[in-house]
N, C-alpha and C positions, 0 to 999 in steps of 0.2 A: 504494500500500500504506500503510495507516494503522498507526501504532504504538499499542499499548494504553496504558492508564494505569498509574501506579505502584500496586502492590498489596502489602499486608502481611497475612499470615495465619499464625496459629499454632494448632496443635491438639495436645492432650495426650490420650493414651490410657492408661488404668490399669485394674487388675483391681478388680471390685466385691467380691471375697472376701478378697484378701490385699494386703499392701503391698509385695510382692516384684517386681511388674512395673509398669513405667511406660515409655512410649515417647512421644516428641514429634516433631513435624515443623513446620518453619517455612519460609515462602516470603516473601522480600522482593525485589521486582523489577518488571518490566514484564509486565502481563497479555498473554496471547496469544503468549508466547514458548515456546521448547523447555523452558526451565527450569520454567515454570509447568506444562507438560504432564507433565514428569517428577515434579514435586511431587504432582500429582493422582493419579499412578499408584502412589504409595507407600501401601500398605494395611497396617493392623495385622493381627495374627493373629486368627482367628475366636474363639479362646478363650485364656485365660491360659496361657502355656507353663509356668508354675510349678505352678499348682493346678487348671487346667481351668475356672476361673471365667469369668464373663461380662466382656467388655471394655466399659468406659464411655468415651465420647468427650466432650471438653470443648473448645469453641472459645474461644480467649483473644483478646480484643480489646485493641488497643493504644490 
């Protein structure tokens, strides 16, 4: 069994219409682990819970 490489990833979700919604998720660890799978399963809402606007996604590189 091989162990994956170290991985860092950060994603920010925000509303395109208002400044009242922002959600972030971050993973720092070994790829191919349960933690990475749980990170991948976290999904933003389909629309802004405040105003119903479209959600934008931004991947932040370190």
